[in-house]
PyMOL commands that place a pseudoatom at each C-alpha (Angstrom):
pseudoatom trace, name=CA, resn=UNK, resi=1, chain=A, elem=C, hetatm=0, pos=[0.283, 0.114, -0.031]
pseudoatom trace, name=CA, resn=UNK, resi=2, chain=A, elem=C, hetatm=0, pos=[1.080, 3.326, -0.782]
pseudoatom trace, name=CA, resn=UNK, resi=3, chain=A, elem=C, hetatm=0, pos=[0.983, 6.716, 1.552]
pseudoatom trace, name=CA, resn=UNK, resi=4, chain=A, elem=C, hetatm=0, pos=[-1.113, 9.188, -0.305]
pseudoatom trace, name=CA, resn=UNK, resi=5, chain=A, elem=C, hetatm=0, pos=[-1.039, 12.981, 0.616]
pseudoatom trace, name=CA, resn=UNK, resi=6, chain=A, elem=C, hetatm=0, pos=[-3.329, 15.258, -1.278]
pseudoatom trace, name=CA, resn=UNK, resi=7, chain=A, elem=C, hetatm=0, pos=[-1.981, 18.801, -1.416]
pseudoatom trace, name=CA, resn=UNK, resi=8, chain=A, elem=C, hetatm=0, pos=[-4.532, 21.441, -2.626]
pseudoatom trace, name=CA, resn=UNK, resi=9, chain=A, elem=C, hetatm=0, pos=[-5.331, 25.228, -2.881]
pseudoatom trace, name=CA, resn=UNK, resi=10, chain=A, elem=C, hetatm=0, pos=[-8.023, 26.171, -0.297]
pseudoatom trace, name=CA, resn=UNK, resi=11, chain=A, elem=C, hetatm=0, pos=[-10.310, 23.458, 1.217]
pseudoatom trace, name=CA, resn=UNK, resi=12, chain=A, elem=C, hetatm=0, pos=[-9.932, 21.161, -1.959]
pseudoatom trace, name=CA, resn=UNK, resi=13, chain=A, elem=C, hetatm=0, pos=[-8.118, 18.379, -0.447]
pseudoatom trace, name=CA, resn=UNK, resi=14, chain=A, elem=C, hetatm=0, pos=[-10.456, 18.454, 2.445]
pseudoatom trace, name=CA, resn=UNK, resi=15, chain=A, elem=C, hetatm=0, pos=[-13.580, 18.372, -0.008]
pseudoatom trace, name=CA, resn=UNK, resi=16, chain=A, elem=C, hetatm=0, pos=[-12.165, 15.772, -2.133]
pseudoatom trace, name=CA, resn=UNK, resi=17, chain=A, elem=C, hetatm=0, pos=[-11.402, 13.478, 0.663]
pseudoatom trace, name=CA, resn=UNK, resi=18, chain=A, elem=C, hetatm=0, pos=[-15.060, 14.107, 2.196]
pseudoatom trace, name=CA, resn=UNK, resi=19, chain=A, elem=C, hetatm=0, pos=[-16.385, 12.780, -1.236]
pseudoatom trace, name=CA, resn=UNK, resi=20, chain=A, elem=C, hetatm=0, pos=[-14.263, 9.640, -1.078]
pseudoatom trace, name=CA, resn=UNK, resi=21, chain=A, elem=C, hetatm=0, pos=[-15.077, 8.845, 2.175]
pseudoatom trace, name=CA, resn=UNK, resi=22, chain=A, elem=C, hetatm=0, pos=[-18.591, 8.413, 1.063]
pseudoatom trace, name=CA, resn=UNK, resi=23, chain=A, elem=C, hetatm=0, pos=[-17.325, 6.082, -1.328]
pseudoatom trace, name=CA, resn=UNK, resi=24, chain=A, elem=C, hetatm=0, pos=[-14.759, 4.018, 0.569]
pseudoatom trace, name=CA, resn=UNK, resi=25, chain=A, elem=C, hetatm=0, pos=[-14.776, 4.862, 4.105]
pseudoatom trace, name=CA, resn=UNK, resi=26, chain=A, elem=C, hetatm=0, pos=[-11.837, 6.345, 6.364]
pseudoatom trace, name=CA, resn=UNK, resi=27, chain=A, elem=C, hetatm=0, pos=[-8.577, 5.499, 4.406]
pseudoatom trace, name=CA, resn=UNK, resi=28, chain=A, elem=C, hetatm=0, pos=[-5.817, 5.035, 7.014]
pseudoatom trace, name=CA, resn=UNK, resi=29, chain=A, elem=C, hetatm=0, pos=[-2.931, 5.602, 4.205]
pseudoatom trace, name=CA, resn=UNK, resi=30, chain=A, elem=C, hetatm=0, pos=[-4.252, 9.003, 2.814]
pseudoatom trace, name=CA, resn=UNK, resi=31, chain=A, elem=C, hetatm=0, pos=[-3.444, 12.520, 4.384]
pseudoatom trace, name=CA, resn=UNK, resi=32, chain=A, elem=C, hetatm=0, pos=[-4.921, 16.020, 3.494]
pseudoatom trace, name=CA, resn=UNK, resi=33, chain=A, elem=C, hetatm=0, pos=[-2.874, 19.320, 3.495]
pseudoatom trace, name=CA, resn=UNK, resi=34, chain=A, elem=C, hetatm=0, pos=[-5.031, 22.156, 2.882]
pseudoatom trace, name=CA, resn=UNK, resi=35, chain=A, elem=C, hetatm=0, pos=[-3.242, 25.337, 1.531]
pseudoatom trace, name=CA, resn=UNK, resi=36, chain=A, elem=C, hetatm=0, pos=[-5.073, 28.225, 2.982]
pseudoatom trace, name=CA, resn=UNK, resi=37, chain=A, elem=C, hetatm=0, pos=[-5.336, 32.064, 2.482]
pseudoatom trace, name=CA, resn=UNK, resi=38, chain=A, elem=C, hetatm=0, pos=[-2.443, 33.841, 4.431]
pseudoatom trace, name=CA, resn=UNK, resi=39, chain=A, elem=C, hetatm=0, pos=[-0.693, 30.391, 5.058]
pseudoatom trace, name=CA, resn=UNK, resi=40, chain=A, elem=C, hetatm=0, pos=[2.805, 30.924, 4.686]
pseudoatom trace, name=CA, resn=UNK, resi=41, chain=A, elem=C, hetatm=0, pos=[5.768, 28.344, 2.996]
pseudoatom trace, name=CA, resn=UNK, resi=42, chain=A, elem=C, hetatm=0, pos=[7.175, 27.699, 6.407]
pseudoatom trace, name=CA, resn=UNK, resi=43, chain=A, elem=C, hetatm=0, pos=[3.737, 27.043, 7.647]
pseudoatom trace, name=CA, resn=UNK, resi=44, chain=A, elem=C, hetatm=0, pos=[2.370, 24.788, 4.439]
pseudoatom trace, name=CA, resn=UNK, resi=45, chain=A, elem=C, hetatm=0, pos=[6.016, 22.677, 4.472]
pseudoatom trace, name=CA, resn=UNK, resi=46, chain=A, elem=C, hetatm=0, pos=[5.500, 22.134, 8.071]
pseudoatom trace, name=CA, resn=UNK, resi=47, chain=A, elem=C, hetatm=0, pos=[2.310, 20.678, 7.318]
pseudoatom trace, name=CA, resn=UNK, resi=48, chain=A, elem=C, hetatm=0, pos=[3.433, 18.329, 4.318]
pseudoatom trace, name=CA, resn=UNK, resi=49, chain=A, elem=C, hetatm=0, pos=[6.338, 17.292, 6.439]
pseudoatom trace, name=CA, resn=UNK, resi=50, chain=A, elem=C, hetatm=0, pos=[3.774, 16.100, 9.197]
pseudoatom trace, name=CA, resn=UNK, resi=51, chain=A, elem=C, hetatm=0, pos=[1.410, 14.104, 6.555]
pseudoatom trace, name=CA, resn=UNK, resi=52, chain=A, elem=C, hetatm=0, pos=[4.904, 12.748, 5.087]
pseudoatom trace, name=CA, resn=UNK, resi=53, chain=A, elem=C, hetatm=0, pos=[6.094, 11.285, 8.389]
pseudoatom trace, name=CA, resn=UNK, resi=54, chain=A, elem=C, hetatm=0, pos=[2.634, 9.578, 9.003]
pseudoatom trace, name=CA, resn=UNK, resi=55, chain=A, elem=C, hetatm=0, pos=[3.126, 7.761, 5.388]
pseudoatom trace, name=CA, resn=UNK, resi=56, chain=A, elem=C, hetatm=0, pos=[6.580, 6.750, 5.021]
pseudoatom trace, name=CA, resn=UNK, resi=57, chain=A, elem=C, hetatm=0, pos=[6.165, 3.847, 6.571]
pseudoatom trace, name=CA, resn=UNK, resi=58, chain=A, elem=C, hetatm=0, pos=[4.178, 2.486, 3.590]
pseudoatom trace, name=CA, resn=UNK, resi=59, chain=A, elem=C, hetatm=0, pos=[5.932, 1.137, 0.507]
pseudoatom trace, name=CA, resn=UNK, resi=60, chain=A, elem=C, hetatm=0, pos=[6.096, 4.450, -0.996]
pseudoatom trace, name=CA, resn=UNK, resi=61, chain=A, elem=C, hetatm=0, pos=[4.345, 8.153, -0.889]
pseudoatom trace, name=CA, resn=UNK, resi=62, chain=A, elem=C, hetatm=0, pos=[2.451, 9.295, -3.701]
pseudoatom trace, name=CA, resn=UNK, resi=63, chain=A, elem=C, hetatm=0, pos=[1.667, 13.561, -3.336]
pseudoatom trace, name=CA, resn=UNK, resi=64, chain=A, elem=C, hetatm=0, pos=[-0.982, 14.615, -5.294]
pseudoatom trace, name=CA, resn=UNK, resi=65, chain=A, elem=C, hetatm=0, pos=[-1.240, 18.120, -5.795]
pseudoatom trace, name=CA, resn=UNK, resi=66, chain=A, elem=C, hetatm=0, pos=[-4.295, 20.036, -7.699]
pseudoatom trace, name=CA, resn=UNK, resi=67, chain=A, elem=C, hetatm=0, pos=[-2.428, 22.400, -9.890]
pseudoatom trace, name=CA, resn=UNK, resi=68, chain=A, elem=C, hetatm=0, pos=[0.795, 21.631, -12.051]
pseudoatom trace, name=CA, resn=UNK, resi=69, chain=A, elem=C, hetatm=0, pos=[3.112, 24.796, -10.849]
pseudoatom trace, name=CA, resn=UNK, resi=70, chain=A, elem=C, hetatm=0, pos=[1.001, 25.831, -7.966]
pseudoatom trace, name=CA, resn=UNK, resi=71, chain=A, elem=C, hetatm=0, pos=[2.243, 26.357, -4.553]
pseudoatom trace, name=CA, resn=UNK, resi=72, chain=A, elem=C, hetatm=0, pos=[1.603, 22.776, -3.024]
pseudoatom trace, name=CA, resn=UNK, resi=73, chain=A, elem=C, hetatm=0, pos=[2.676, 21.175, -5.965]
pseudoatom trace, name=CA, resn=UNK, resi=74, chain=A, elem=C, hetatm=0, pos=[5.642, 23.267, -5.994]
pseudoatom trace, name=CA, resn=UNK, resi=75, chain=A, elem=C, hetatm=0, pos=[6.407, 22.868, -2.198]
pseudoatom trace, name=CA, resn=UNK, resi=76, chain=A, elem=C, hetatm=0, pos=[5.784, 19.241, -2.612]
pseudoatom trace, name=CA, resn=UNK, resi=77, chain=A, elem=C, hetatm=0, pos=[8.530, 18.918, -5.524]
pseudoatom trace, name=CA, resn=UNK, resi=78, chain=A, elem=C, hetatm=0, pos=[11.103, 21.122, -3.746]
pseudoatom trace, name=CA, resn=UNK, resi=79, chain=A, elem=C, hetatm=0, pos=[10.710, 19.398, -0.430]
pseudoatom trace, name=CA, resn=UNK, resi=80, chain=A, elem=C, hetatm=0, pos=[9.872, 15.778, -1.058]
pseudoatom trace, name=CA, resn=UNK, resi=81, chain=A, elem=C, hetatm=0, pos=[10.562, 14.814, -5.003]
pseudoatom trace, name=CA, resn=UNK, resi=82, chain=A, elem=C, hetatm=0, pos=[14.219, 14.067, -4.614]
pseudoatom trace, name=CA, resn=UNK, resi=83, chain=A, elem=C, hetatm=0, pos=[13.549, 11.149, -2.113]
pseudoatom trace, name=CA, resn=UNK, resi=84, chain=A, elem=C, hetatm=0, pos=[13.559, 7.584, -3.455]
pseudoatom trace, name=CA, resn=UNK, resi=85, chain=A, elem=C, hetatm=0, pos=[10.112, 5.879, -3.802]
pseudoatom trace, name=CA, resn=UNK, resi=86, chain=A, elem=C, hetatm=0, pos=[8.238, 9.443, -3.436]
pseudoatom trace, name=CA, resn=UNK, resi=87, chain=A, elem=C, hetatm=0, pos=[6.431, 10.968, -6.611]
pseudoatom trace, name=CA, resn=UNK, resi=88, chain=A, elem=C, hetatm=0, pos=[4.533, 14.042, -7.211]
pseudoatom trace, name=CA, resn=UNK, resi=89, chain=A, elem=C, hetatm=0, pos=[1.605, 14.335, -9.546]
pseudoatom trace, name=CA, resn=UNK, resi=90, chain=A, elem=C, hetatm=0, pos=[-0.319, 17.163, -10.542]
pseudoatom trace, name=CA, resn=UNK, resi=91, chain=A, elem=C, hetatm=0, pos=[-4.052, 17.246, -11.903]
pseudoatom trace, name=CA, resn=UNK, resi=92, chain=A, elem=C, hetatm=0, pos=[-5.808, 16.065, -8.726]
pseudoatom trace, name=CA, resn=UNK, resi=93, chain=A, elem=C, hetatm=0, pos=[-9.408, 14.688, -9.862]
pseudoatom trace, name=CA, resn=UNK, resi=94, chain=A, elem=C, hetatm=0, pos=[-11.617, 11.872, -7.993]
pseudoatom trace, name=CA, resn=UNK, resi=95, chain=A, elem=C, hetatm=0, pos=[-10.892, 9.075, -10.349]
pseudoatom trace, name=CA, resn=UNK, resi=96, chain=A, elem=C, hetatm=0, pos=[-7.310, 9.359, -10.007]
pseudoatom trace, name=CA, resn=UNK, resi=97, chain=A, elem=C, hetatm=0, pos=[-7.716, 10.130, -6.006]
pseudoatom trace, name=CA, resn=UNK, resi=98, chain=A, elem=C, hetatm=0, pos=[-9.727, 7.107, -5.876]
pseudoatom trace, name=CA, resn=UNK, resi=99, chain=A, elem=C, hetatm=0, pos=[-7.203, 5.168, -7.959]
pseudoatom trace, name=CA, resn=UNK, resi=100, chain=A, elem=C, hetatm=0, pos=[-4.131, 5.893, -5.396]
pseudoatom trace, name=CA, resn=UNK, resi=101, chain=A, elem=C, hetatm=0, pos=[-6.110, 5.464, -2.503]
pseudoatom trace, name=CA, resn=UNK, resi=102, chain=A, elem=C, hetatm=0, pos=[-6.956, 1.435, -3.488]
pseudoatom trace, name=CA, resn=UNK, resi=103, chain=A, elem=C, hetatm=0, pos=[-3.959, 0.517, -5.652]
pseudoatom trace, name=CA, resn=UNK, resi=104, chain=A, elem=C, hetatm=0, pos=[-2.112, -2.660, -4.496]
pseudoatom trace, name=CA, resn=UNK, resi=105, chain=A, elem=C, hetatm=0, pos=[1.455, -1.738, -5.387]
pseudoatom trace, name=CA, resn=UNK, resi=106, chain=A, elem=C, hetatm=0, pos=[2.709, -4.268, -7.840]
pseudoatom trace, name=CA, resn=UNK, resi=107, chain=A, elem=C, hetatm=0, pos=[6.328, -3.631, -6.973]
pseudoatom trace, name=CA, resn=UNK, resi=108, chain=A, elem=C, hetatm=0, pos=[7.123, -1.030, -9.860]
pseudoatom trace, name=CA, resn=UNK, resi=109, chain=A, elem=C, hetatm=0, pos=[6.137, 2.388, -8.661]
pseudoatom trace, name=CA, resn=UNK, resi=110, chain=A, elem=C, hetatm=0, pos=[6.444, 3.958, -12.006]
pseudoatom trace, name=CA, resn=UNK, resi=111, chain=A, elem=C, hetatm=0, pos=[3.994, 1.435, -13.342]
pseudoatom trace, name=CA, resn=UNK, resi=112, chain=A, elem=C, hetatm=0, pos=[1.703, 1.610, -10.464]
pseudoatom trace, name=CA, resn=UNK, resi=113, chain=A, elem=C, hetatm=0, pos=[1.930, 5.864, -11.059]
pseudoatom trace, name=CA, resn=UNK, resi=114, chain=A, elem=C, hetatm=0, pos=[1.425, 5.311, -14.364]
pseudoatom trace, name=CA, resn=UNK, resi=115, chain=A, elem=C, hetatm=0, pos=[-1.847, 3.095, -14.022]
pseudoatom trace, name=CA, resn=UNK, resi=116, chain=A, elem=C, hetatm=0, pos=[-3.339, 5.771, -11.575]
pseudoatom trace, name=CA, resn=UNK, resi=117, chain=A, elem=C, hetatm=0, pos=[-2.541, 8.687, -14.134]
pseudoatom trace, name=CA, resn=UNK, resi=118, chain=A, elem=C, hetatm=0, pos=[-4.574, 6.583, -16.735]
pseudoatom trace, name=CA, resn=UNK, resi=119, chain=A, elem=C, hetatm=0, pos=[-7.695, 6.271, -14.116]
pseudoatom trace, name=CA, resn=UNK, resi=120, chain=A, elem=C, hetatm=0, pos=[-7.602, 10.285, -13.662]
pseudoatom trace, name=CA, resn=UNK, resi=121, chain=A, elem=C, hetatm=0, pos=[-7.341, 10.849, -17.652]
pseudoatom trace, name=CA, resn=UNK, resi=122, chain=A, elem=C, hetatm=0, pos=[-10.119, 7.873, -17.995]
pseudoatom trace, name=CA, resn=UNK, resi=123, chain=A, elem=C, hetatm=0, pos=[-12.657, 9.963, -15.641]
pseudoatom trace, name=CA, resn=UNK, resi=124, chain=A, elem=C, hetatm=0, pos=[-12.738, 13.113, -17.834]
pseudoatom trace, name=CA, resn=UNK, resi=125, chain=A, elem=C, hetatm=0, pos=[-14.929, 12.906, -20.259]
pseudoatom trace, name=CA, resn=UNK, resi=126, chain=A, elem=C, hetatm=0, pos=[-18.445, 14.146, -21.669]
pseudoatom trace, name=CA, resn=UNK, resi=127, chain=A, elem=C, hetatm=0, pos=[-21.570, 12.351, -21.594]
pseudoatom trace, name=CA, resn=UNK, resi=128, chain=A, elem=C, hetatm=0, pos=[-23.206, 11.343, -24.834]
pseudoatom trace, name=CA, resn=UNK, resi=129, chain=A, elem=C, hetatm=0, pos=[-26.754, 11.075, -25.203]
pseudoatom trace, name=CA, resn=UNK, resi=130, chain=A, elem=C, hetatm=0, pos=[-28.160, 8.122, -27.210]
for i in range(1, 130): cmd.bond("trace and resi %d" % i, "trace and resi %d" % (i + 1))
show_as sticks, trace
zoom trace
């Protein structure tokens, strides 16, 4: 099992996790970090570090940020992107998060990450009525 840390602007992390709990119940390996208005980088970094410390006993840690290049993504990449068995993803959506939370590690983290990203992409579509 991977440790999963959601890092996003405003209350998005908390909000998307509340939806995931409706589907899956409490998820022990998932932590939430919200980047709130008026929060300093140091405060965000401390919250990310705490979440990482709670997740680093898992087979690997996956940070999922809402926006490529945004502050949560950038702080995750800067502080944790160099660590072995840590991946920093961007483009958070429900399908991606669900996949990351429930995936059983295959022994190849890069392959598992590609599967998570593919699930996120597959969840983006348009409904076409018959």
